[in-house]
PDB file of N, CA, C and O in Angstrom, chain B, residues numbered from 101:
ATOM      1  N   MET B 101       3.086  -1.912  11.515  1.00  0.00           N
ATOM      2  CA  MET B 101       3.602  -2.228  10.496  1.00  0.00           C
ATOM      3  C   MET B 101       5.077  -0.718  10.301  1.00  0.00           C
ATOM      4  O   MET B 101       4.794   0.200  11.071  1.00  0.00           O
ATOM      5  N   ALA B 102       5.908  -0.534   9.788  1.00  0.00           N
ATOM      6  CA  ALA B 102       6.493   0.799  10.020  1.00  0.00           C
ATOM      7  C   ALA B 102       6.764   1.135   8.482  1.00  0.00           C
ATOM      8  O   ALA B 102       7.436   0.288   7.893  1.00  0.00           O
ATOM      9  N   PHE B 103       6.431   2.010   7.896  1.00  0.00           N
ATOM     10  CA  PHE B 103       6.981   2.439   6.727  1.00  0.00           C
ATOM     11  C   PHE B 103       8.082   1.803   6.113  1.00  0.00           C
ATOM     12  O   PHE B 103       7.955   1.177   5.061  1.00  0.00           O
ATOM     13  N   ASP B 104       9.204   1.933   6.737  1.00  0.00           N
ATOM     14  CA  ASP B 104      10.112   1.255   6.321  1.00  0.00           C
ATOM     15  C   ASP B 104       9.977  -0.283   6.290  1.00  0.00           C
ATOM     16  O   ASP B 104      10.890  -0.693   5.573  1.00  0.00           O
ATOM     17  N   GLU B 105       9.459  -1.007   6.614  1.00  0.00           N
ATOM     18  CA  GLU B 105       9.159  -1.949   6.743  1.00  0.00           C
ATOM     19  C   GLU B 105       9.183  -2.687   5.143  1.00  0.00           C
ATOM     20  O   GLU B 105       8.355  -2.159   4.401  1.00  0.00           O
ATOM     21  N   LYS B 106       9.848  -3.615   4.607  1.00  0.00           N
ATOM     22  CA  LYS B 106      10.197  -4.152   3.333  1.00  0.00           C
ATOM     23  C   LYS B 106       9.567  -5.703   3.812  1.00  0.00           C
ATOM     24  O   LYS B 106       9.593  -6.432   4.803  1.00  0.00           O
ATOM     25  N   PRO B 107       8.955  -5.689   2.340  1.00  0.00           N
ATOM     26  CA  PRO B 107       8.469  -6.753   1.836  1.00  0.00           C
ATOM     27  C   PRO B 107       8.986  -8.300   1.837  1.00  0.00           C
ATOM     28  O   PRO B 107      10.169  -8.383   1.505  1.00  0.00           O
ATOM     29  N   HIS B 108       8.477  -9.305   2.080  1.00  0.00           N
ATOM     30  CA  HIS B 108       9.737 -10.558   2.519  1.00  0.00           C
ATOM     31  C   HIS B 108       9.545 -11.026   1.044  1.00  0.00           C
ATOM     32  O   HIS B 108      10.310 -11.923   0.690  1.00  0.00           O
ATOM     33  N   TRP B 109       8.699 -10.591   0.176  1.00  0.00           N
ATOM     34  CA  TRP B 109       8.780 -11.400  -1.348  1.00  0.00           C
ATOM     35  C   TRP B 109      10.116 -10.552  -2.013  1.00  0.00           C
ATOM     36  O   TRP B 109      10.765  -9.709  -1.393  1.00  0.00           O
ATOM     37  N   SER B 110      10.315 -10.892  -3.129  1.00  0.00           N
ATOM     38  CA  SER B 110      11.465 -10.336  -4.066  1.00  0.00           C
ATOM     39  C   SER B 110      10.431  -9.485  -5.099  1.00  0.00           C
ATOM     40  O   SER B 110       9.230  -9.570  -5.357  1.00  0.00           O
ATOM     41  N   LYS B 111      11.486  -8.661  -5.529  1.00  0.00           N
ATOM     42  CA  LYS B 111      10.662  -8.026  -7.062  1.00  0.00           C
ATOM     43  C   LYS B 111      10.402  -8.939  -7.757  1.00  0.00           C
ATOM     44  O   LYS B 111       9.230  -9.315  -7.721  1.00  0.00           O
ATOM     45  N   GLY B 112      11.143  -9.504  -8.461  1.00  0.00           N
ATOM     46  CA  GLY B 112      10.982 -10.635  -9.347  1.00  0.00           C
ATOM     47  C   GLY B 112       9.382 -11.612  -9.132  1.00  0.00           C
ATOM     48  O   GLY B 112       8.541 -11.739 -10.021  1.00  0.00           O
ATOM     49  N   ARG B 113       9.312 -12.054  -8.085  1.00  0.00           N
ATOM     50  CA  ARG B 113       8.360 -12.825  -7.696  1.00  0.00           C
ATOM     51  C   ARG B 113       7.251 -11.727  -7.860  1.00  0.00           C
ATOM     52  O   ARG B 113       6.173 -12.231  -8.176  1.00  0.00           O
ATOM     53  N   MET B 114       7.221 -10.186  -7.715  1.00  0.00           N
ATOM     54  CA  MET B 114       6.180  -9.401  -8.010  1.00  0.00           C
ATOM     55  C   MET B 114       5.844  -8.980  -9.125  1.00  0.00           C
ATOM     56  O   MET B 114       4.780  -8.440  -9.430  1.00  0.00           O
ATOM     57  N   ASN B 115       6.706  -9.202  -9.751  1.00  0.00           N
ATOM     58  CA  ASN B 115       6.778  -8.702 -11.709  1.00  0.00           C
ATOM     59  C   ASN B 115       6.109 -10.274 -11.837  1.00  0.00           C
ATOM     60  O   ASN B 115       4.951 -10.118 -12.223  1.00  0.00           O
ATOM     61  N   ARG B 116       6.378 -11.591 -11.675  1.00  0.00           N
ATOM     62  CA  ARG B 116       5.634 -12.500 -11.825  1.00  0.00           C
ATOM     63  C   ARG B 116       4.243 -12.470 -11.513  1.00  0.00           C
ATOM     64  O   ARG B 116       3.462 -13.028 -12.283  1.00  0.00           O
ATOM     65  N   ILE B 117       3.825 -11.893 -10.485  1.00  0.00           N
ATOM     66  CA  ILE B 117       2.178 -11.469 -10.137  1.00  0.00           C
ATOM     67  C   ILE B 117       2.072 -10.559 -10.876  1.00  0.00           C
ATOM     68  O   ILE B 117       1.009  -9.982 -10.645  1.00  0.00           O
ATOM     69  N   GLY B 118       2.532 -10.180 -11.538  1.00  0.00           N
ATOM     70  CA  GLY B 118       2.260  -8.707 -12.701  1.00  0.00           C
ATOM     71  C   GLY B 118       1.772  -9.286 -13.968  1.00  0.00           C
ATOM     72  O   GLY B 118       0.855  -8.845 -14.660  1.00  0.00           O
ATOM     73  N   ASP B 119       2.640 -10.534 -14.228  1.00  0.00           N
ATOM     74  CA  ASP B 119       2.705 -10.616 -15.562  1.00  0.00           C
ATOM     75  C   ASP B 119       1.569 -12.007 -15.666  1.00  0.00           C
ATOM     76  O   ASP B 119       1.274 -12.364 -16.806  1.00  0.00           O
ATOM     77  N   ALA B 120       0.950 -12.769 -14.481  1.00  0.00           N
ATOM     78  CA  ALA B 120      -0.117 -13.215 -14.015  1.00  0.00           C
ATOM     79  C   ALA B 120      -1.159 -12.789 -14.490  1.00  0.00           C
ATOM     80  O   ALA B 120      -1.933 -13.470 -15.163  1.00  0.00           O
ATOM     81  N   LEU B 121      -1.334 -11.406 -14.149  1.00  0.00           N
ATOM     82  CA  LEU B 121      -2.368 -10.854 -13.927  1.00  0.00           C
ATOM     83  C   LEU B 121      -3.018 -10.201 -15.185  1.00  0.00           C
ATOM     84  O   LEU B 121      -4.196  -9.914 -15.398  1.00  0.00           O
ATOM     85  N   GLU B 122      -1.367  -9.976 -16.329  1.00  0.00           N
ATOM     86  CA  GLU B 122      -1.511  -9.981 -17.377  1.00  0.00           C
ATOM     87  C   GLU B 122      -1.719 -11.126 -18.584  1.00  0.00           C
ATOM     88  O   GLU B 122      -1.311 -11.079 -19.745  1.00  0.00           O
ATOM     89  N   GLY B 123      -2.571 -12.272 -17.841  1.00  0.00           N
ATOM     90  CA  GLY B 123      -2.196 -13.335 -18.072  1.00  0.00           C
ATOM     91  C   GLY B 123      -1.319 -13.906 -19.228  1.00  0.00           C
ATOM     92  O   GLY B 123      -1.490 -14.415 -20.335  1.00  0.00           O
ATOM     93  N   LYS B 124      -0.358 -13.581 -18.457  1.00  0.00           N
ATOM     94  CA  LYS B 124       1.228 -13.996 -19.774  1.00  0.00           C
ATOM     95  C   LYS B 124       1.215 -15.673 -18.702  1.00  0.00           C
ATOM     96  O   LYS B 124       1.278 -16.666 -19.426  1.00  0.00           O
ATOM     97  N   ARG B 125       1.153 -15.940 -17.393  1.00  0.00           N
ATOM     98  CA  ARG B 125       1.221 -16.837 -16.393  1.00  0.00           C
ATOM     99  C   ARG B 125       0.545 -17.337 -15.371  1.00  0.00           C
ATOM    100  O   ARG B 125      -0.242 -16.470 -14.991  1.00  0.00           O
ATOM    101  N   GLU B 126       0.455 -18.308 -14.727  1.00  0.00           N
ATOM    102  CA  GLU B 126      -0.539 -18.809 -13.794  1.00  0.00           C
ATOM    103  C   GLU B 126      -0.582 -17.920 -12.496  1.00  0.00           C
ATOM    104  O   GLU B 126       0.476 -17.877 -11.868  1.00  0.00           O
ATOM    105  N   LEU B 127      -1.455 -17.331 -12.090  1.00  0.00           N
ATOM    106  CA  LEU B 127      -1.291 -16.794 -10.541  1.00  0.00           C
ATOM    107  C   LEU B 127      -0.586 -17.546  -9.176  1.00  0.00           C
ATOM    108  O   LEU B 127      -1.258 -18.441  -8.663  1.00  0.00           O
ATOM    109  N   ASP B 128       0.302 -17.328  -8.767  1.00  0.00           N
ATOM    110  CA  ASP B 128       0.136 -17.677  -7.285  1.00  0.00           C
ATOM    111  C   ASP B 128      -0.573 -16.929  -6.164  1.00  0.00           C
ATOM    112  O   ASP B 128      -0.222 -15.969  -5.478  1.00  0.00           O
ATOM    113  N   GLU B 129      -1.799 -17.746  -6.192  1.00  0.00           N
ATOM    114  CA  GLU B 129      -2.876 -17.063  -5.118  1.00  0.00           C
ATOM    115  C   GLU B 129      -2.226 -16.378  -3.435  1.00  0.00           C
ATOM    116  O   GLU B 129      -2.268 -15.291  -2.858  1.00  0.00           O
ATOM    117  N   ALA B 130      -1.630 -17.814  -3.143  1.00  0.00           N
ATOM    118  CA  ALA B 130      -1.219 -17.145  -2.088  1.00  0.00           C
ATOM    119  C   ALA B 130      -0.014 -15.953  -2.049  1.00  0.00           C
ATOM    120  O   ALA B 130       0.151 -15.251  -1.052  1.00  0.00           O
ATOM    121  N   LEU B 131       0.416 -15.885  -2.694  1.00  0.00           N
ATOM    122  CA  LEU B 131       1.637 -14.469  -3.075  1.00  0.00           C
ATOM    123  C   LEU B 131       0.805 -13.553  -3.218  1.00  0.00           C
ATOM    124  O   LEU B 131       1.154 -12.447  -2.806  1.00  0.00           O
ATOM    125  N   PHE B 132       0.005 -13.632  -3.583  1.00  0.00           N
ATOM    126  CA  PHE B 132      -1.306 -12.571  -4.481  1.00  0.00           C
ATOM    127  C   PHE B 132      -1.992 -12.047  -3.511  1.00  0.00           C
ATOM    128  O   PHE B 132      -2.132 -10.828  -3.608  1.00  0.00           O
ATOM    129  N   ARG B 133      -2.366 -12.437  -2.805  1.00  0.00           N
ATOM    130  CA  ARG B 133      -2.925 -12.360  -0.737  1.00  0.00           C
ATOM    131  C   ARG B 133      -2.461 -11.679  -0.514  1.00  0.00           C
ATOM    132  O   ARG B 133      -2.823 -10.503  -0.479  1.00  0.00           O
ATOM    133  N   GLN B 134      -1.081 -12.291  -0.175  1.00  0.00           N
ATOM    134  CA  GLN B 134      -0.129 -11.565   0.599  1.00  0.00           C
ATOM    135  C   GLN B 134       0.383  -9.957   0.234  1.00  0.00           C
ATOM    136  O   GLN B 134       0.585  -8.962   0.930  1.00  0.00           O
ATOM    137  N   ILE B 135       0.471 -10.225  -1.114  1.00  0.00           N
ATOM    138  CA  ILE B 135       0.590  -8.843  -1.315  1.00  0.00           C
ATOM    139  C   ILE B 135      -0.617  -7.561  -1.296  1.00  0.00           C
ATOM    140  O   ILE B 135      -0.418  -6.346  -1.289  1.00  0.00           O
ATOM    141  N   VAL B 136      -1.613  -8.136  -1.293  1.00  0.00           N
ATOM    142  CA  VAL B 136      -2.663  -7.222  -1.325  1.00  0.00           C
ATOM    143  C   VAL B 136      -2.634  -6.755   0.367  1.00  0.00           C
ATOM    144  O   VAL B 136      -2.546  -5.619   0.833  1.00  0.00           O
ATOM    145  N   LEU B 137      -2.748  -8.135   1.111  1.00  0.00           N
ATOM    146  CA  LEU B 137      -2.969  -7.627   2.603  1.00  0.00           C
ATOM    147  C   LEU B 137      -1.152  -6.653   3.142  1.00  0.00           C
ATOM    148  O   LEU B 137      -0.799  -6.077   4.171  1.00  0.00           O
ATOM    149  N   TRP B 138      -0.535  -6.906   1.932  1.00  0.00           N
ATOM    150  CA  TRP B 138       0.818  -5.860   2.865  1.00  0.00           C
ATOM    151  C   TRP B 138       0.705  -4.383   2.036  1.00  0.00           C
ATOM    152  O   TRP B 138       1.370  -3.387   2.321  1.00  0.00           O
ATOM    153  N   HIS B 139       0.117  -4.437   1.394  1.00  0.00           N
ATOM    154  CA  HIS B 139      -0.557  -3.002   0.821  1.00  0.00           C
ATOM    155  C   HIS B 139      -1.624  -2.582   1.843  1.00  0.00           C
ATOM    156  O   HIS B 139      -1.558  -1.703   2.703  1.00  0.00           O
ATOM    157  N   GLU B 140      -2.260  -3.119   1.650  1.00  0.00           N
ATOM    158  CA  GLU B 140      -3.344  -2.944   2.853  1.00  0.00           C
ATOM    159  C   GLU B 140      -3.169  -2.188   4.121  1.00  0.00           C
ATOM    160  O   GLU B 140      -3.716  -1.150   4.491  1.00  0.00           O
ATOM    161  N   ASP B 141      -2.115  -3.083   4.816  1.00  0.00           N
ATOM    162  CA  ASP B 141      -1.776  -2.607   6.202  1.00  0.00           C
ATOM    163  C   ASP B 141      -0.705  -1.640   6.288  1.00  0.00           C
ATOM    164  O   ASP B 141      -0.295  -1.285   7.393  1.00  0.00           O
ATOM    165  N   LEU B 142       0.052  -0.930   4.614  1.00  0.00           N
ATOM    166  CA  LEU B 142       0.599   0.054   4.452  1.00  0.00           C
ATOM    167  C   LEU B 142      -0.142   1.129   4.512  1.00  0.00           C
ATOM    168  O   LEU B 142       0.233   2.078   5.200  1.00  0.00           O
ATOM    169  N   LEU B 143      -1.697   1.187   3.579  1.00  0.00           N
ATOM    170  CA  LEU B 143      -2.077   2.357   3.274  1.00  0.00           C
ATOM    171  C   LEU B 143      -2.934   2.685   4.818  1.00  0.00           C
ATOM    172  O   LEU B 143      -3.094   3.893   4.991  1.00  0.00           O
ATOM    173  N   ALA B 144      -3.410   1.936   5.767  1.00  0.00           N
ATOM    174  CA  ALA B 144      -3.626   1.928   6.693  1.00  0.00           C
ATOM    175  C   ALA B 144      -2.772   2.782   7.787  1.00  0.00           C
ATOM    176  O   ALA B 144      -3.313   3.520   8.611  1.00  0.00           O
ATOM    177  N   GLU B 145      -1.108   2.549   7.667  1.00  0.00           N
ATOM    178  CA  GLU B 145      -0.717   3.216   8.508  1.00  0.00           C
ATOM    179  C   GLU B 145      -0.664   4.660   7.543  1.00  0.00           C
ATOM    180  O   GLU B 145      -1.069   5.703   8.056  1.00  0.00           O
ATOM    181  N   LEU B 146      -0.378   4.663   6.762  1.00  0.00           N
ATOM    182  CA  LEU B 146      -0.296   5.972   5.491  1.00  0.00           C
ATOM    183  C   LEU B 146      -1.673   6.655   6.295  1.00  0.00           C
ATOM    184  O   LEU B 146      -1.508   7.640   7.015  1.00  0.00           O
ATOM    185  N   TYR B 147      -2.747   6.176   6.149  1.00  0.00           N
ATOM    186  CA  TYR B 147      -3.896   7.314   6.523  1.00  0.00           C
ATOM    187  C   TYR B 147      -4.040   7.433   7.978  1.00  0.00           C
ATOM    188  O   TYR B 147      -4.626   8.425   8.412  1.00  0.00           O
ATOM    189  N   LEU B 148      -3.560   6.507   8.828  1.00  0.00           N
ATOM    190  CA  LEU B 148      -2.902   6.878  10.496  1.00  0.00           C
ATOM    191  C   LEU B 148      -2.393   8.292  10.456  1.00  0.00           C
ATOM    192  O   LEU B 148      -3.072   9.266  10.778  1.00  0.00           O
ATOM    193  N   VAL B 149      -1.121   8.334  10.030  1.00  0.00           N
ATOM    194  CA  VAL B 149      -0.293   9.633   9.855  1.00  0.00           C
ATOM    195  C   VAL B 149      -1.073  11.020   8.580  1.00  0.00           C
ATOM    196  O   VAL B 149      -1.294  12.218   8.753  1.00  0.00           O
ATOM    197  N   ALA B 150      -1.260  10.232   7.535  1.00  0.00           N
ATOM    198  CA  ALA B 150      -1.700  11.533   6.738  1.00  0.00           C
ATOM    199  C   ALA B 150      -3.257  12.575   7.219  1.00  0.00           C
ATOM    200  O   ALA B 150      -3.506  13.776   7.324  1.00  0.00           O
ATOM    201  N   VAL B 151      -3.697  11.818   7.326  1.00  0.00           N
ATOM    202  CA  VAL B 151      -5.334  11.955   8.311  1.00  0.00           C
ATOM    203  C   VAL B 151      -5.117  13.103   9.213  1.00  0.00           C
ATOM    204  O   VAL B 151      -5.879  14.069   9.247  1.00  0.00           O
ATOM    205  N   PRO B 152      -3.945  12.963  10.023  1.00  0.00           N
ATOM    206  CA  PRO B 152      -4.242  14.193  11.578  1.00  0.00           C
ATOM    207  C   PRO B 152      -3.178  15.203  10.542  1.00  0.00           C
ATOM    208  O   PRO B 152      -3.272  16.399  10.816  1.00  0.00           O
ATOM    209  N   VAL B 153      -2.618  15.012   9.895  1.00  0.00           N
ATOM    210  CA  VAL B 153      -2.074  16.091   9.282  1.00  0.00           C
ATOM    211  C   VAL B 153      -2.934  17.331   8.318  1.00  0.00           C
ATOM    212  O   VAL B 153      -2.885  18.553   8.456  1.00  0.00           O
ATOM    213  N   LEU B 154      -3.811  16.410   7.197  1.00  0.00           N
ATOM    214  CA  LEU B 154      -4.254  16.856   6.628  1.00  0.00           C
ATOM    215  C   LEU B 154      -5.783  17.847   7.808  1.00  0.00           C
ATOM    216  O   LEU B 154      -5.716  19.074   7.730  1.00  0.00           O
ATOM    217  N   ASP B 155      -6.326  17.582   8.240  1.00  0.00           N
ATOM    218  CA  ASP B 155      -7.161  17.802   9.122  1.00  0.00           C
ATOM    219  C   ASP B 155      -6.403  18.948  10.111  1.00  0.00           C
ATOM    220  O   ASP B 155      -7.343  19.592  10.576  1.00  0.00           O
ATOM    221  N   LYS B 156      -5.498  19.345  10.496  1.00  0.00           N
ATOM    222  CA  LYS B 156      -5.132  21.016  10.913  1.00  0.00           C
ATOM    223  C   LYS B 156      -4.771  21.515   9.460  1.00  0.00           C
ATOM    224  O   LYS B 156      -5.051  22.697   9.262  1.00  0.00           O
ATOM    225  N   ARG B 157      -4.330  20.984   8.644  1.00  0.00           N
ATOM    226  CA  ARG B 157      -4.052  22.109   7.300  1.00  0.00           C
ATOM    227  C   ARG B 157      -5.291  22.410   7.190  1.00  0.00           C
ATOM    228  O   ARG B 157      -5.564  23.608   7.123  1.00  0.00           O
ATOM    229  N   VAL B 158      -6.378  21.418   7.141  1.00  0.00           N
ATOM    230  CA  VAL B 158      -7.448  22.674   6.226  1.00  0.00           C
ATOM    231  C   VAL B 158      -8.696  22.850   7.726  1.00  0.00           C
ATOM    232  O   VAL B 158      -9.601  23.669   7.570  1.00  0.00           O
ATOM    233  N   ASN B 159      -8.656  22.307   8.643  1.00  0.00           N
ATOM    234  CA  ASN B 159      -8.640  23.834   9.619  1.00  0.00           C
ATOM    235  C   ASN B 159      -7.971  25.095   9.985  1.00  0.00           C
ATOM    236  O   ASN B 159      -8.602  26.052  10.433  1.00  0.00           O
ATOM    237  N   LYS B 160      -6.922  25.101   9.829  1.00  0.00           N
ATOM    238  CA  LYS B 160      -6.036  25.981   9.729  1.00  0.00           C
ATOM    239  C   LYS B 160      -7.010  26.660   8.405  1.00  0.00           C
ATOM    240  O   LYS B 160      -7.784  27.595   8.605  1.00  0.00           O
ATOM    241  N   ASN B 161      -6.852  26.132   7.294  1.00  0.00           N
ATOM    242  CA  ASN B 161      -7.124  27.496   6.422  1.00  0.00           C
ATOM    243  C   ASN B 161      -8.817  27.511   6.303  1.00  0.00           C
ATOM    244  O   ASN B 161      -9.392  28.298   5.551  1.00  0.00           O
ATOM    245  N   VAL B 162      -9.331  26.806   6.914  1.00  0.00           N
ATOM    246  CA  VAL B 162     -11.098  27.045   7.508  1.00  0.00           C
ATOM    247  C   VAL B 162     -11.308  28.566   8.018  1.00  0.00           C
ATOM    248  O   VAL B 162     -12.365  29.171   7.839  1.00  0.00           O
ATOM    249  N   GLU B 163      -9.908  29.250   8.835  1.00  0.00           N
ATOM    250  CA  GLU B 163     -10.097  30.493   9.256  1.00  0.00           C
ATOM    251  C   GLU B 163     -10.360  31.382   8.692  1.00  0.00           C
ATOM    252  O   GLU B 163     -11.358  32.101   8.752  1.00  0.00           O
ATOM    253  N   PHE B 164      -8.743  31.455   7.570  1.00  0.00           N
ATOM    254  CA  PHE B 164      -8.917  32.304   6.247  1.00  0.00           C
ATOM    255  C   PHE B 164     -10.218  32.942   5.271  1.00  0.00           C
ATOM    256  O   PHE B 164     -10.368  33.931   4.555  1.00  0.00           O
ATOM    257  N   LEU B 165     -11.193  31.559   5.767  1.00  0.00           N
ATOM    258  CA  LEU B 165     -12.058  31.805   4.673  1.00  0.00           C
ATOM    259  C   LEU B 165     -13.181  32.821   5.391  1.00  0.00           C
ATOM    260  O   LEU B 165     -14.123  33.262   4.733  1.00  0.00           O
TER     261      LEU B 165
END
């Protein structure tokens, strides 16, 4: 997954999932699973980019302590 990759569902469909989670409509479980998995993949990619950067920052700042 790339950071600029867009999900295949519309904002309206995502809003309907939000409404369902608030109990205002029936939940589309398949779409909900897709949304959760997409966000998990996005977080995994972010982790792979952020951790090395943060690790360098933390290790660099340790030298000053």
